[in-house]
DSSP file (Angstrom, degrees, kcal/mol; ACC not computed):
  #  RESIDUE AA STRUCTURE BP1 BP2  ACC     N-H-->O    O-->H-N    N-H-->O    O-->H-N    TCO  KAPPA ALPHA  PHI   PSI    X-CA   Y-CA   Z-CA
    1    1 A H              0   0    0      0, 0.0     2,-0.4     0, 0.0     0, 0.0   0.000 360.0 360.0 360.0 132.3    0.3   -8.6  -18.5
    2    2 A V        -     0   0    0      0, 0.0     2,-0.2     0, 0.0     3,-0.0  -0.996 360.0-134.0-128.6 127.6   -3.2   -9.9  -18.8
    3    3 A A        -     0   0    0     -2,-0.4     2,-0.1     1,-0.1     0, 0.0  -0.523  26.8-108.2 -81.6 143.4   -6.2   -7.7  -18.1
    4    4 A A        -     0   0    0     -2,-0.2    -1,-0.1     1,-0.1     4,-0.0  -0.453  17.6-144.2 -75.1 146.3   -9.0   -9.0  -15.9
    5    5 A S  S    S+     0   0    0     -2,-0.1    -1,-0.1     1,-0.1    -2,-0.0   0.503  81.3  38.4-100.9  -5.0  -12.0   -9.7  -17.8
    6    6 A S  S    S-     0   0    0      3,-0.0    -1,-0.1     0, 0.0     3,-0.1  -0.981  85.7-109.7-133.1 155.6  -14.5   -8.6  -15.0
    7    7 A P        -     0   0    0      0, 0.0     2,-0.2     0, 0.0    -2,-0.1  -0.310  36.4-103.6 -68.7 155.0  -14.3   -5.7  -12.5
    8    8 A L        -     0   0    0     -4,-0.0     2,-0.7     1,-0.0    75,-0.0  -0.595  33.1-129.6 -71.2 145.4  -13.8   -6.3   -8.8
    9    9 A T        -     0   0    0     -2,-0.2    75,-3.2    -3,-0.1    76,-0.3  -0.861  15.6-145.8-102.4 122.0  -16.7   -5.9   -6.9
   10   10 A E  E     -A   83   0A   0     -2,-0.7     2,-0.4    91,-0.3    73,-0.3  -0.547  12.2-158.4 -77.4 148.5  -16.5   -3.6   -3.8
   11   11 A A  E     -A   82   0A   0     71,-2.7    71,-1.6    -2,-0.2     2,-0.7  -0.988  13.6-134.1-124.0 130.8  -18.6   -4.5   -0.7
   12   12 A A  E     -AB  81 100A   0     88,-1.6    87,-3.5    -2,-0.4    88,-0.8  -0.824  32.9-172.9 -87.3 117.8  -19.7   -2.1    2.0
   13   13 A S  E     -AB  80  98A   0     67,-1.9    67,-2.0    -2,-0.7     2,-0.3  -0.845  12.5-165.4-118.9 149.2  -19.0   -3.7    5.3
   14   14 A L  E     - B   0  97A   0     83,-2.2    83,-2.6    -2,-0.3     2,-0.2  -0.897  37.3 -96.4-122.1 150.4  -19.7   -2.8    8.9
   15   15 A Y  E >   - B   0  96A   0     -2,-0.3     3,-2.8    81,-0.2    81,-0.3  -0.522  48.4-112.6 -60.5 137.5  -18.5   -4.0   12.2
   16   16 A S  T 3  S+     0   0    0     79,-4.0    -1,-0.1     1,-0.3    80,-0.1   0.818 113.1  44.8 -51.1 -31.2  -21.1   -6.6   13.3
   17   17 A H  T 3  S+     0   0    0     78,-0.3    -1,-0.3     2,-0.0     2,-0.2   0.391  90.9  97.7-105.7  18.0  -22.4   -4.5   16.2
   18   18 A S    <   -     0   0    0     -3,-2.8    -4,-0.1    60,-0.1    60,-0.0  -0.542  61.5-146.4 -82.8 155.5  -22.6   -1.2   14.5
   19   19 A A        -     0   0    0     -2,-0.2    -2,-0.0     1,-0.1    -3,-0.0  -0.923   7.6-165.4-130.5 118.1  -25.9    0.1   13.1
   20   20 A P    >   +     0   0    0      0, 0.0     3,-1.8     0, 0.0     2,-0.2   0.627  54.8 109.1 -63.5 -20.3  -25.9    2.2   10.0
   21   21 A D  T 3  S+     0   0    0      1,-0.3     3,-0.1     3,-0.0    -2,-0.1  -0.398  84.3  13.9 -73.0 133.9  -29.4    3.5   10.3
   22   22 A G  T 3  S+     0   0    0      1,-0.3     2,-0.5    -2,-0.2    -1,-0.3   0.325  82.8 141.3  86.4  -5.1  -29.8    7.1   11.2
   23   23 A V    <   -     0   0    0     -3,-1.8    -1,-0.3     1,-0.2    55,-0.0  -0.587  29.5-173.1 -68.2 121.6  -26.1    8.0   10.4
   24   24 A K  S    S+     0   0    0     -2,-0.5    -1,-0.2     1,-0.2    32,-0.1   0.859  78.6  19.3 -82.5 -40.3  -26.3   11.4    8.8
   25   25 A A  S    S-     0   0    0     32,-0.0    -1,-0.2     2,-0.0    32,-0.0  -0.786  87.3-148.9-136.1  86.8  -22.7   11.7    7.8
   26   26 A P        -     0   0    0      0, 0.0    32,-1.5     0, 0.0     2,-0.6  -0.224   6.8-137.2 -58.2 142.2  -21.0    8.2    7.7
   27   27 A R  E     -c   58   0A   0     30,-0.2    51,-4.0    32,-0.1    52,-1.6  -0.908  21.7-156.4-101.1 127.3  -17.4    8.0    8.5
   28   28 A F  E     -cd  59  79A   0     30,-2.8    32,-2.3    -2,-0.6     2,-0.5  -0.851  12.5-133.1-103.5 130.2  -15.7    5.7    6.1
   29   29 A A  E     -cd  60  80A   0     50,-2.8    52,-0.6    -2,-0.5     2,-0.4  -0.728  31.3-174.4 -73.1 128.0  -12.5    3.8    6.8
   30   30 A V  E     -c   61   0A   0     30,-2.5    32,-3.9    -2,-0.5    33,-0.8  -0.966  33.7-137.5-129.6 144.8  -10.2    4.2    3.8
   31   31 A S  S    S-     0   0    0     -2,-0.4    32,-1.3     1,-0.3     2,-0.3   0.956  86.9 -29.1 -67.6 -47.7   -6.9    2.6    3.1
   32   32 A R  S >  S-     0   0    0     30,-0.1     3,-1.8    29,-0.1     6,-0.4  -0.974  80.6 -77.0-159.3 169.7   -5.5    6.0    1.8
   33   33 A M  T 3  S+     0   0    0     -2,-0.3     3,-0.1     1,-0.2     4,-0.0  -0.543 118.6  20.3 -76.0 137.3   -6.9    9.0    0.2
   34   34 A S  T 3  S+     0   0    0      1,-0.3    -1,-0.2    -2,-0.2     2,-0.1   0.473  97.4 127.3  72.9  10.3   -7.6    8.4   -3.6
   35   35 A S  S <> S-     0   0    0     -3,-1.8     4,-3.0     1,-0.1    -1,-0.3  -0.294  78.1 -99.1 -77.6 176.6   -7.7    4.6   -3.0
   36   36 A G  H  > S+     0   0    0      1,-0.2     4,-2.6     2,-0.2     5,-0.2   0.898 124.3  54.7 -60.1 -39.7  -10.5    2.4   -4.2
   37   37 A S  H  > S+     0   0    0      1,-0.2     4,-1.0     2,-0.2    44,-0.2   0.869 113.0  42.9 -67.0 -31.7  -12.0    2.3   -0.8
   38   38 A H  H  > S+     0   0    0     -6,-0.4     4,-1.2     2,-0.2     3,-0.3   0.950 116.5  45.2 -74.8 -49.7  -12.1    6.2   -0.7
   39   39 A L  H  X S+     0   0    0     -4,-3.0     4,-1.4     1,-0.2     3,-0.2   0.869 110.6  53.7 -64.3 -32.3  -13.3    6.7   -4.2
   40   40 A M  H  X S+     0   0    0     -4,-2.6     4,-2.8    -5,-0.2    -1,-0.2   0.796 101.8  60.6 -68.8 -32.3  -16.1    4.0   -3.9
   41   41 A A  H  X S+     0   0    0     -4,-1.0     4,-2.4    -3,-0.3    -1,-0.2   0.882 108.5  44.3 -56.8 -44.3  -17.4    5.7   -0.7
   42   42 A F  H  X S+     0   0    0     -4,-1.2     4,-2.4    -3,-0.2    -2,-0.2   0.839 111.6  51.1 -63.9 -40.8  -18.0    8.8   -2.9
   43   43 A V  H  X S+     0   0    0     -4,-1.4     4,-2.0     2,-0.2     5,-0.2   0.939 112.8  48.0 -70.7 -48.6  -19.6    6.7   -5.7
   44   44 A D  H  X S+     0   0    0     -4,-2.8     4,-2.0     2,-0.2     3,-0.4   0.963 113.6  45.0 -52.2 -57.5  -22.0    5.0   -3.2
   45   45 A A  H  X S+     0   0    0     -4,-2.4     4,-3.6     1,-0.2     5,-0.5   0.921 114.8  48.8 -54.5 -48.7  -23.1    8.3   -1.4
   46   46 A R  H  X S+     0   0    0     -4,-2.4     4,-1.1     1,-0.2    -1,-0.2   0.817 114.1  45.4 -65.9 -32.0  -23.6   10.0   -4.7
   47   47 A R  H  < S+     0   0    0     -4,-2.0    -1,-0.2    -3,-0.4    -2,-0.2   0.827 122.8  36.1 -85.2 -29.9  -25.6    7.1   -6.1
   48   48 A R  H  < S+     0   0    0     -4,-2.0    -2,-0.2    -5,-0.2    -3,-0.2   0.852 140.1   4.7 -85.1 -40.6  -27.7    6.7   -2.9
   49   49 A A  H  < S-     0   0    0     -4,-3.6     4,-0.3     1,-0.3     3,-0.3   0.391  98.4-116.4-133.4   2.5  -28.1   10.3   -1.8
   50   50 A G    >X  -     0   0    0     -4,-1.1     4,-1.9    -5,-0.5     3,-0.6  -0.172  51.8 -43.2  80.2-179.7  -26.7   12.7   -4.3
   51   51 A D  H 3> S+     0   0    0      1,-0.2     4,-1.8     2,-0.2    -1,-0.2   0.746 129.4  57.6 -56.4 -33.4  -23.8   15.3   -4.3
   52   52 A A  H 3> S+     0   0    0     -3,-0.3     4,-0.8     2,-0.2    -1,-0.2   0.856 106.4  48.6 -74.5 -36.7  -24.6   16.7   -0.9
   53   53 A A  H X4 S+     0   0    0     -3,-0.6     3,-0.9    -4,-0.3     4,-0.3   0.941 110.1  52.5 -69.0 -46.3  -24.2   13.3    0.8
   54   54 A A  H >< S+     0   0    0     -4,-1.9     3,-1.0     1,-0.3    -2,-0.2   0.895 110.6  48.2 -62.3 -33.1  -20.8   12.7   -1.0
   55   55 A A  H 3< S+     0   0    0     -4,-1.8    -1,-0.3     1,-0.3    -2,-0.2   0.734 106.5  55.3 -82.6 -12.4  -19.5   16.1    0.2
   56   56 A A  T << S+     0   0    0     -3,-0.9    -1,-0.3    -4,-0.8    -2,-0.2   0.333  82.0 122.7 -96.6   8.7  -20.5   15.5    3.8
   57   57 A L    <   -     0   0    0     -3,-1.0     2,-0.4    -4,-0.3   -30,-0.2  -0.312  47.0-157.4 -64.9 149.1  -18.5   12.1    3.9
   58   58 A Q  E     -c   27   0A   0    -32,-1.5   -30,-2.8     2,-0.0     2,-0.3  -0.947   9.3-154.4-129.2 150.2  -15.9   11.9    6.7
   59   59 A F  E     -c   28   0A   0     -2,-0.4     2,-0.5   -32,-0.2   -30,-0.2  -0.958  17.1-159.2-137.0 150.1  -12.9    9.5    6.4
   60   60 A E  E     -c   29   0A   0    -32,-2.3   -30,-2.5    -2,-0.3     2,-0.4  -0.994  25.4-135.9-125.5 117.9  -10.5    7.8    8.7
   61   61 A I  E     +c   30   0A   0     -2,-0.5   -30,-0.2   -32,-0.2   -29,-0.1  -0.619  31.3 168.3 -84.5 126.5   -7.2    6.7    7.0
   62   62 A V        -     0   0    0    -32,-3.9     2,-1.7    -2,-0.4   -31,-0.2   0.573  31.9-140.9-117.6  -9.8   -6.4    3.0    8.1
   63   63 A G        -     0   0    0    -32,-1.3     2,-0.3   -33,-0.8   -32,-0.1  -0.314  67.6  -2.6  81.8 -58.7   -3.6    1.8    5.8
   64   64 A D  S  > S-     0   0    0     -2,-1.7     4,-2.4   -34,-0.1     5,-0.2  -0.860  89.0 -69.4-152.8-174.6   -4.9   -1.9    5.3
   65   65 A L  H  > S+     0   0    0     -2,-0.3     4,-2.1     1,-0.2     5,-0.1   0.868 126.9  49.0 -49.2 -51.1   -7.3   -4.5    6.1
   66   66 A E  H  > S+     0   0    0      1,-0.2     4,-2.2     2,-0.2    -1,-0.2   0.885 108.2  52.7 -57.8 -43.2   -6.1   -4.8    9.6
   67   67 A G  H  > S+     0   0    0      1,-0.2     4,-2.6     2,-0.2    -2,-0.2   0.888 109.0  51.2 -62.1 -38.4   -6.2   -1.2   10.2
   68   68 A A  H  X S+     0   0    0     -4,-2.4     4,-2.6     2,-0.2     5,-0.3   0.866 106.3  55.3 -65.5 -34.7   -9.8   -1.2    9.0
   69   69 A R  H  X S+     0   0    0     -4,-2.1     4,-2.5    -5,-0.2     5,-0.2   0.955 111.9  41.9 -59.8 -48.6  -10.6   -4.0   11.4
   70   70 A A  H  X S+     0   0    0     -4,-2.2     4,-2.9     2,-0.2     6,-0.2   0.921 112.8  54.7 -64.0 -44.3   -9.3   -2.0   14.4
   71   71 A C  H  <>S+     0   0    0     -4,-2.6     5,-2.2     1,-0.2     6,-0.9   0.912 112.7  40.2 -53.4 -50.0  -10.9    1.1   13.2
   72   72 A L  H ><5S+     0   0    0     -4,-2.6     3,-0.8     2,-0.2    -1,-0.2   0.864 113.5  54.3 -68.6 -36.1  -14.4   -0.4   12.9
   73   73 A R  H 3<5S+     0   0    0     -4,-2.5    -2,-0.2    -5,-0.3    -1,-0.2   0.944 111.3  46.3 -66.7 -43.4  -14.0   -2.4   16.1
   74   74 A E  T 3<5S-     0   0    0     -4,-2.9    -1,-0.2    -5,-0.2    -2,-0.2   0.521 113.3-117.7 -81.1  -0.2  -13.1    0.8   18.0
   75   75 A G  T < 5S+     0   0    0     -3,-0.8    -3,-0.2    -4,-0.4    -4,-0.1   0.528  76.7 127.1  85.3   9.7  -16.0    2.8   16.5
   76   76 A R  S   <S+     0   0    0     -5,-2.2     2,-0.3    -6,-0.2    -4,-0.2   0.673  77.6  25.9 -74.9 -13.8  -13.7    5.4   14.7
   77   77 A A        -     0   0    0     -6,-0.9    -2,-0.2    -9,-0.1   -49,-0.2  -0.992  63.7-145.6-146.0 156.2  -15.6    4.7   11.4
   78   78 A D  S    S+     0   0    0    -51,-4.0     2,-0.3    -2,-0.3   -63,-0.2   0.694  78.5   2.6 -97.0 -20.4  -19.0    3.4   10.4
   79   79 A A  E     - d   0  28A   0    -52,-1.6   -50,-2.8   -65,-0.1     2,-0.3  -0.973  53.0-151.8-158.1 168.8  -18.2    1.4    7.2
   80   80 A F  E     -Ad  13  29A   0    -67,-2.0   -67,-1.9    -2,-0.3     2,-0.6  -0.932  10.9-147.1-147.7 121.5  -15.4    0.2    5.0
   81   81 A M  E     +A   12   0A   0    -52,-0.6     2,-0.3    -2,-0.3   -69,-0.2  -0.828  35.0 144.8 -95.7 122.2  -15.5   -0.6    1.3
   82   82 A W  E     -A   11   0A   0    -71,-1.6   -71,-2.7    -2,-0.6     2,-0.1  -0.941  60.4 -66.7-149.3 158.8  -13.2   -3.3    0.1
   83   83 A E  E >>  -A   10   0A   0     -2,-0.3     4,-1.3   -73,-0.3     3,-1.2  -0.333  49.7-129.0 -58.4 127.9  -13.2   -6.0   -2.5
   84   84 A K  H 3> S+     0   0    0    -75,-3.2     4,-1.1     1,-0.3    -1,-0.1   0.794 100.7  55.8 -58.8 -30.6  -15.9   -8.5   -1.3
   85   85 A F  H 34 S+     0   0    0    -76,-0.3    -1,-0.3     1,-0.2    -2,-0.1   0.824 106.5  50.1 -70.7 -32.1  -13.8  -11.7   -1.6
   86   86 A T  H <4 S+     0   0    0     -3,-1.2    -1,-0.2     1,-0.2     4,-0.2   0.871 114.8  41.2 -67.7 -39.3  -11.2  -10.4    0.6
   87   87 A T  H >X S+     0   0    0     -4,-1.3     4,-2.2     1,-0.2     3,-0.8   0.530  89.3  96.9 -83.5 -11.7  -13.6   -9.3    3.3
   88   88 A K  H 3X S+     0   0    0     -4,-1.1     4,-3.4     1,-0.2     5,-0.3   0.927  79.9  53.9 -49.5 -50.0  -15.7  -12.6    3.0
   89   89 A P  H 3> S+     0   0    0      0, 0.0     4,-1.5     0, 0.0     6,-0.3   0.881 109.3  50.0 -59.8 -33.0  -14.0  -14.4    5.9
   90   90 A L  H <>>S+     0   0    0     -3,-0.8     6,-1.7    -4,-0.2     5,-1.0   0.915 113.6  43.5 -65.3 -42.7  -14.8  -11.4    8.2
   91   91 A V  H ><5S+     0   0    0     -4,-2.2     3,-0.5     1,-0.2    -1,-0.2   0.877 114.0  50.4 -74.4 -34.4  -18.4  -11.4    7.2
   92   92 A D  H 3<5S+     0   0    0     -4,-3.4    -1,-0.2    -5,-0.2    -2,-0.2   0.790 109.7  51.9 -71.1 -25.3  -18.7  -15.2    7.4
   93   93 A S  H 3<5S-     0   0    0     -4,-1.5    -1,-0.2    -5,-0.3    -2,-0.2   0.697 115.3-117.7 -83.1 -14.5  -17.1  -15.2   11.0
   94   94 A G  T <<5S+     0   0    0     -4,-0.7    -3,-0.2    -3,-0.5   -78,-0.1   0.316  85.9 113.8  92.2  -2.9  -19.6  -12.5   12.1
   95   95 A E  S   <S+     0   0    0     -5,-1.0   -79,-4.0    -6,-0.3     2,-0.3   0.962  86.4  18.4 -64.2 -43.7  -17.0   -9.8   12.8
   96   96 A W  E    S-B   15   0A   0     -6,-1.7     2,-0.4   -81,-0.3    -2,-0.3  -0.834  70.8-148.1-118.3 164.8  -18.4   -7.7   10.0
   97   97 A R  E     -B   14   0A   0    -83,-2.6   -83,-2.2    -2,-0.3     2,-0.4  -0.990  18.8-125.9-128.5 144.5  -21.6   -7.7    8.1
   98   98 A R  E     +B   13   0A   0     -2,-0.4   -85,-0.2   -85,-0.2     3,-0.1  -0.683  24.0 177.2 -91.5 134.8  -22.1   -6.7    4.6
   99   99 A I  E     -     0   0A   0    -87,-3.5     2,-0.3    -2,-0.4   -86,-0.2   0.404  61.4 -23.2-117.5   2.5  -24.6   -4.1    3.8
  100  100 A G  E      B   12   0A   0    -88,-0.8   -88,-1.6     1,-0.1    -1,-0.3  -0.978 360.0 360.0 173.8-178.9  -24.3   -3.6    0.0
  101  101 A E              0   0    0     -2,-0.3   -91,-0.3   -90,-0.3    -1,-0.1   0.210 360.0 360.0-141.1 360.0  -22.1   -4.1   -3.0
């Protein structure tokens, strides 16, 4: 077993046609509760806007990356946090856009 020498970088991504501005309580697609995508949504909300923002988050459980693609495309969530290199092809194709790390 070899430990990684650097942490994974999570990227917040949106479906390319969605607009995060003005979203009061963003809905995050998450693979499952207590997953990295779930926990990083709390970390990001707390860092940007404090505990009240983190407490107001809403979640849509999607299972995996394909579930997240469908969820964002259908408008059931506003954003998805996942490892940035995995989502890079979706960003490069224009399906998603990266709004932060």
